[in-house]
C-alpha positions in Angstrom: 16.2 -14.5 48.0 13.5 -17.0 48.2 10.1 -17.2 46.6 8.3 -16.3 49.8 10.4 -13.1 50.3 9.9 -12.0 46.8 6.1 -12.3 47.3 6.5 -10.3 50.4 8.4 -7.4 48.8 6.2 -7.4 45.8 2.9 -7.1 48.1 4.8 -4.3 50.0 5.3 -2.5 46.8 1.8 -3.0 45.5 0.4 -1.8 49.0 2.8 1.2 49.0 1.9 2.0 45.8 -1.8 2.1 46.3 -1.3 4.1 49.4 0.9 6.6 47.5 -1.7 6.9 44.6 -4.5 7.3 47.1 -2.6 10.0 48.8 -1.9 11.8 45.6 -5.8 11.6 44.5 -6.6 12.9 48.3 -4.4 15.9 47.7 -5.9 16.6 44.2 -9.6 16.2 45.3 -8.9 18.8 48.4 -7.1 21.3 45.9 -10.1 21.0 43.8 -12.4 21.9 46.5 -10.1 24.5 48.4 -9.4 22.3 51.1 -6.2 21.6 53.2 -4.7 18.5 52.4 -3.5 17.7 55.5 -6.8 17.4 57.0 -8.0 13.9 57.9 -11.7 14.7 57.3 -13.2 16.2 54.3 -16.6 16.6 52.8 -16.3 17.0 49.2 -18.5 18.6 46.9 -20.7 16.8 44.5 -18.9 18.1 41.3 -15.2 16.9 42.7 -14.2 14.6 39.7 -11.6 12.6 42.1 -13.9 11.1 44.5 -14.8 7.9 42.2 -10.9 7.6 42.0 -10.8 7.9 45.8 -13.3 5.1 46.4 -11.9 2.8 43.7 -8.3 3.0 44.9 -9.4 2.8 48.8 -11.3 -0.3 48.0 -8.3 -2.0 46.0 -5.9 -1.2 48.9 -8.5 -2.8 51.4 -8.9 -6.0 49.2 -5.2 -6.0 48.8 -4.5 -5.8 52.8 -7.2 -8.5 53.2 -5.5 -11.0 50.7 -1.9 -10.4 51.7 -2.9 -10.7 55.6 -4.3 -14.2 54.7 -0.7 -15.4 54.5 0.8 -13.4 57.1 1.5 -10.1 55.5 0.9 -7.3 58.0 0.7 -4.5 55.4 1.1 -0.7 55.8 -1.4 2.0 56.8 -2.3 4.7 54.3 -1.0 7.5 56.5 2.3 6.0 56.6 2.7 7.4 53.0 2.1 11.0 54.0 
């Protein structure tokens, strides 16, 4: 395996890891507010402690996608992790 293939696999693992972390945090936030974790849109309470983490993970996910797309990595969608 050459260096480029190693980088693509590393990027893939990182992005899929972020997506899985986001999904877990989404489910915890939904459970905290008594919502169905399978919903695609939710309004969370102001007291929900998971919201800052959701925003931070999503931002990291978007930044990683943008960084890897620069050199041709297509990436995954968050929904592919469910």
